[in-house]
Each structure stands twice: as structure tokens, then as C-alpha cells.
N, C-alpha and C positions, 0 to 999 in steps of 0.2 A: 325397223320398220321406218318407210319415210312418212313425218306428218308436214302439212303444209294447209295453211289458211283455209276454209272453205268456199269454193263459189259465191255461198247464199251470203256468207260473212263477210265478203268481200265488194258484194253486188248491195248488200244494208252500208256497207260505207260510204259506198258510192254515192248511194241517192239521198245518206243524210250531208253528203260534204256539196250533191246537187243544190238540197234544200235550202243550204245554207248561204250559196252562193245567190242564190236568186233572192230568196229573203232579203238578203242584205242590199243585193240591188234595188229592193224595192222601198226599205226604210230609208237607207242614204237618198233615196228621191225624193223621199217624205220630208227630210230632215233640212234640206234647204232650197231653195230654186236653182243654184246656181249648179245643185249636182242632178238637176229635172231635165237640163237641155241631153238634145241630143248627142251632140260631141262628149259630153260628160258618160251618158248610159253607154255608148260606143264605146270611148276609152276606157269603161269599169268592167266592160265583159271581151275588150280586146287583152287588158293584161289578165283577168281572171283564168282565160282559155288559154295563154301563154305560158301560163304556172303551171295551168293541167298537164298540159304539154310536156314542157319541162320536167315537171315529176313522172310522168309513166316513161318520158323517155330516159329517164337516170335509173328507171326499178330495174332495166334490161341490160345497158351498158356500163354500169360501174364504173366511175368515172375514172380511179384514180388505179384501175389497173388496164388500160390502153386507151383505146378512141371512145369519148372525144377529147383524152385530156384532164387534166386535174385545173384547169384552166375553168374547166364546165361547173367545178364544184361550185364556184360563186355565183353561177346563176339560179345552183339547185336551193343555195340559200336564199337567193332572191324571193324565188317561187316562193319559198317557207314564208318566209318573210310575210307576206303577200297572203297566203293563204292563212294563214294561224291569224292572220292582223284582222280578218276578216272574222273568222268566230269573235275573235275579242270586240271588231266593231259592232258587231250584232248585240254582243253582251251589253255596249256601252250605250248604245243608241238604242236600244226599249228602256237602258233605264232610265235614258234623257228624256225621252217621249214620256215616261212614267211622273219626271218629275215637271213636264210642260203642263200636264194636264193638272196637276195639283195647283201648280202654280196659279195655271187661270182659275180653278175651283177658288182656292183663296183669295185673288184679287176680285174676283165676284165679287166677296165677302165684307171687303176693305175698299178704302179709298181709293179710286182709280189713280194710277200713275198718271204723275206730265209725261206725257210722251215726247212732249218737246222741250222738257229741258236739257240744257247742253250739260254735257262732261269735261273735263281737261281734253284737249285737243279740236275741238269747234266743232265736235258731231253730238248729233240730239242721242240719249242714253237707250232711244230705242236702234238708231243705225251702230251704234255704237254694240249693243247688243246681238243686231243681228250678223256683224260684222264675226263678232265671239265665235257665234256657234259653226261658223263657216270653218272654222279649224281643229273641233271635237271631233270629228271621221280622222283625224292624222295622228293622235290620241294614241289609239289603238294600236296603230302600225309601227308606232314609237316603241311602245311595249314590245310589238312582235320582236322587232329589231333586236333591241337588249337584248331579248331571251334568245335570240339566235345566237347573236355575237357570245355571250355571256359563256352560253353553255358548249360551244365551242370552244373557249380560249379557257374557261376556269375550270383550278382542278385543286380542290382541297385536301389535305390531311392532317383525319381525325386520329386524335392518340388516345387510348385508353387502357389505363391500367388497372388489373382485377384480381384482386387476394381472394387466397383460396387456403382453407384450414390443411386441408389434406394433400396440399402440392408437395412432391418430389422435391426434398431439398437441392440435388440437380438441376430441377425446371426453376428454380427461381429467378430471375428475370428474362427469361427466355420470352424473346420476342416475335410472335405472326404477323405477318402481314397480309393484306386480302385485299384481291382486286377482282374487280365484275364486271360484267355485262360491257364488255369494253366494245364489241360488235364491230370489230375489225374491218373497216371497207371502205363506203365514200364519205364517213365524217369519221372516221379516224384510221387515220392512215399510220404509215412504219416509222414515221417522226415523232407521232403523238405517243405511239409504244415506246419508244426512244426516251420521250421525256418522262412518261410515268414510272419504268424502271430506271431512271436517274433520285426520281422522287424517293422511290423505293429503296435506292441504293443508301441514301442518304440515313436512314434511320439504323442499318444494317441491322436487320430482322435476320433470324432462325433460318427461316422457311417462309417461302411464300405461297400463298390457296390463293388460288382461280378457282371463283365460283360459276361458271357458266357462262356461255354468252359469248363465247371468246372472238369468232370469226364471221362475219357474214359476205366475205368475200373470199370465198376459195380460190381465186386467182393469188389471194395473200397471205394462205392457208401456208405453203412451205416456206417463206421469208421470214412468217411467225413463229412457227415451231424452230427455227434456226434461230434467230435473235433470242426466245425463249430457252433452247438447249444452251447457249452458251453464255446467259445471264443467271443458269442451274450453278454454274461453275464457281459463283461465287457466294454461292447462299449455303450455310454449313449444312444444313438438312435439306436442300433441295427443292424441288417444288411439286406442288399436290394440286389434283383438277378433279372436279365434279362435273358430271352434264349439265348442261342447259337447254333450254326447248329450243333455241335458234339453230343449236347443230342439226336437227331433228329437221328443221326447214331447209335446210341446203344439201349435203351430202353427210349421212352418219358414219356409212360406210369408210369414204374416203376421210373423211377427221377423225374417223377411230383409227385407222389403219397408222396416219401419220403422227396422232398422239401416241401412240403404244409401241411404234419404232421410235419415240424420241425418250431421255431417260425421264422425262415428266410422268411423275406416277398419278397414272390415274385412278381412281377412287368411284367404280361401279359397282354398288350396292356390298362394299367390302372393305377390309380395310388394314394398314401398314402397323409395324411397330418403325417408329422414329428412334426414339434414345433415351434414357434412363427413366422408365415406366409412362414415355407419352406414346399416344396412338391417338394416328388420326383414323377417320372413319368416314365414308362419302357414299353419296346415291345419285340411282339414275333418275330424270325426271320423269315424275308421274302419272304420265298420260292414261285418260280414262271416259270413256262415255259421260259419265256424269261424274255427281258427286261423291256416292256412296262408292265406284270404283275407283275414284282416284283414291280416296282412303283407303282401300283396302290394300291398294298396290304401296301408298305411303307405308303401313303397318308390316308388309311383306319384306319391303326394301329396306328400311331401317333396321329390322328384325336379321335379317342377311349382316348388313354393314357390320353389327356391331357383334354379331355369333362371334363367340370364343374369345374375347379378349378380355383380357383377366380381370377380375374382378377388383383389384386395386390397382390398377391402369388408370391414369390421367387421360381423359379422351378426349380429343375436338373433333365434331363432326361438323361436315362441310356439305351443304346442299345447296341447289339454286332455287327451289321452291318455298318458300316461306314458311307453309304449315306444317313442314317439318319440324317446325320448331314446337309446335306442341307433343309429337315423340318425344324428342330428345329431353323435354323440359320434363315431361311423366316417367321419362328411363333415369332421371338423375344425371345428364350427362352437363360438365363443367361447362364446355362452349361451345356453340354453335354459332356457325357463322354461313350468313347466304344472299340471297341478291335477290334480280329477279325483277321487281316492282319500279328501281330506278326513281324511287321514292314519292313515284307518279310524277318527278320532274317539274311540276308547276304547283307551291305551296305558298300558302299565307298563313302568317306568323306562324308558321312550322307545320302546318297540316295540310295535306296532301287536297286539291280538289279535283282530282281523277275521279269520272265518274266509278270504276271500279277501285272498292278497297278490299281492303287483305286488313286479315285479324294483324298480322307484323307488318306494316308496311315499311318501315323507315326507322332505324337506329339500333340504340341499345333497348333489349327489354330483361327481365328477370323474375324468375319462380326459384324460389326454396334454395338462395343457394347457386342456381345456375344462369349461366349468362346467354342470352343468343340475340346476337345480331345482325340485322337486315341493313346491306350497303345500298346507299344511292346508285352505287356503280360508275366506274371511270367513263363511261361513253355513252352511246345512245345511237338507238336507230330515228327517232324524229330530232335531231338539232334545234330543241327549244328546253331553256332552263329557266326557271323565274324562283327564288327564294328555295333553290333545292340546285346546289351545287352538283357537278360529278366528285368523286373523292376515290380515295387512297388510305383504309384502316390499319393503322397499328394495335394491335392488343399485345400489353407486358404483365406477364404472369408476377404473380410475387405468392410468397406464402407468408401466411399471416391470414388474421379474421378481416374479413370486410366490413 
């Protein structure tokens, strides 16, 4: 079954962006007279319109796989810097207007400031403040540029040592690498995949788990499978894969055929014995019309994936959707690996500011001796990360009491 964002959802997103663009222009014009002139307003709408056209243009042309070429990617980045900067600017200027109103109210209740008092540089305090506030709108765009550059270039390696009393002796020291949500396409080319695999190689894991959303650009599907197939030969226990949701947004039949024709082990509501009592189980993405239907599918998929695994086996569970962690915790699965959330991509003091929140958003969770990990992802479909870098995760299993 092919899934894709509904027309209604896309229309809602477009209307929200249109509202942000309109409100941003209005607030910017009121922020300082320099932004209220005809040229400034015309420039604002010209750049905004160009950004929208570039993003729409890039949606269908997939710049890394043909015309107009990789060079166009930088225009896409600039467009994202502008559009994300508008959102940040809206927040900053709304907060700034609030501070202004509060300052005016307080100034009316206190001794008036001496407007003509000089500050270093030979200008009055009022002139200094007027000049200073003109640069405030540039701050959100600087933040946006930082987020785009950092999101595109920074990948961290997170390493965890997990202890289990029931771990078979033969698995002591066994290491699993996880990558998730690469979204290979406009912002994650083959060069970046090679960089990620090099980082995985350095830790010498026994196997690699890929928890969904591998490819967004189907023109890069064949070279991706080819590269992973070659890399598989370097891993003692190979590569294991479970489906994400973006595979269904593209062409699930084509992706399924490519993966099943490769040596990569696809875990689709199934499991596979690895070695020395280690089993890997994995599930499909739980599509549902509502929460209840999705929960029913989760229960069914999970039950299928672990059915007939020996009771004394050590099981590692792979899922794209993090809600499956509840099922795994209830079943006492020792280790579960998930993705999907990207960690929210923008975080403040480690907490995601994403409006949509998940019970298991990012990082390590533990219940009754079982561990569950939600990866922030190695890639993204929106090239922006602040306080939530892309990651590769490593899990070393140790026998002992945690």
C-alpha cells in the first residue's frame, strides 16, 4: 500500500507558512521605520517568493540525481535559511514587542530617561538604541544559518555500554551499531553515506541495525543498496533493517524489491537468529487511521515479530516508530532500537521544541532492566538542527549487573 501526505495536510501547512510570511512582513515593518519603506517591503516579498519557488522546484527535481545538479543544493539551503529564519524572526520580534510594551509601561511609572544623554561614540542614547534595534531581525537568520550548516555537517557518535545479568557469555562485548533516518536524497548524498559508514567502521561493530527511512530519492536507491551490500561484508553479523514510513511515501514495492534482492536482512514483523543465542526482531511501520487502529497494529506486528523466539534467547528489537517501545518493555525485551522522531531536530537544554511530541522522543529509556533507545537520526528531510545533532549510536553488551 502506498501512503503519502494528504492534500488537506499539505494545504494546512501551506496556509500556515503563508500566515507566517504575511505576519512576519507586518511585524518587521512595525519594528523599525527602515523596514517600512516600499523598497524594504518589496525586497522582503521578493526574497520570500524566491525561497518558496526554490523549495517547490526542489521538491520534484531531486537535485542530487540529475538536473539541475548538485550546485542547486546551495540555493535550497539558502531558501531554508530564509524560511526558517522567518519563523525564528516572528518569535523574536513578537517577544521584542512585548519587551517594548513592558519597558514603556515601566518608564511611565519611573523617572523619565534623558533622551539627549550622550553615550560613547558621540550619539544620544535614543539614537544608539534606534540603531541597535535595527539589527535585531538579523539574529534569527543567523540562528537559522547556523542550524542549517550544523545540521548538514555535524554527526556525533554516541556510545553506550549496557549490562545484562542474563546475557550469554559468548555475547559479552558484542557491539551493535545503529543508524536511522538517513533520508538519502537532496541533503544526504552518497558522499555523506560513505562518511557515516566510515564512522561505523571505526568502532568495529559486529552488526549494523538500520531503523528505517533510508532513501528519499529513488534515483539513489541502487547505489545505496550497492554500497551497503559492499559494507555488509565487513561486518561479522551483517546488516539488519526494518521499514520506516518514508519508504511508503516513495515507492515501497521498488524499495522492497531492491532490499530483498540484497544480502541485507529485512525484518518485517519477523525475526532472525544471529549467533550464540542472539535474535533480532523487527516490525513494519504501523499505519492506522487513528490511534486505536495503530495501537492494534502495533500489538499484532510485535507479536508476529517475536513469535517462536526461544524463551532463553537474548532479543534485540528493531522498530522505526518509537511507540513500539511500550510493547517491548511490557514483553521484557532486553534492548529495543527506534528512530522516526529525529529528536525533534531543534532542542533547548536537551528538550525538543517540536510541537508534535512522542512519549519516547530521543535517547535512552529504561524499564525493569530493559533498555529502549530512540535515535536522533543520521540525516533529515528538513536541513536544520539546533541542539540536536545527527548521530550514529553504538551499544556494547556486557554480562553483569547494571
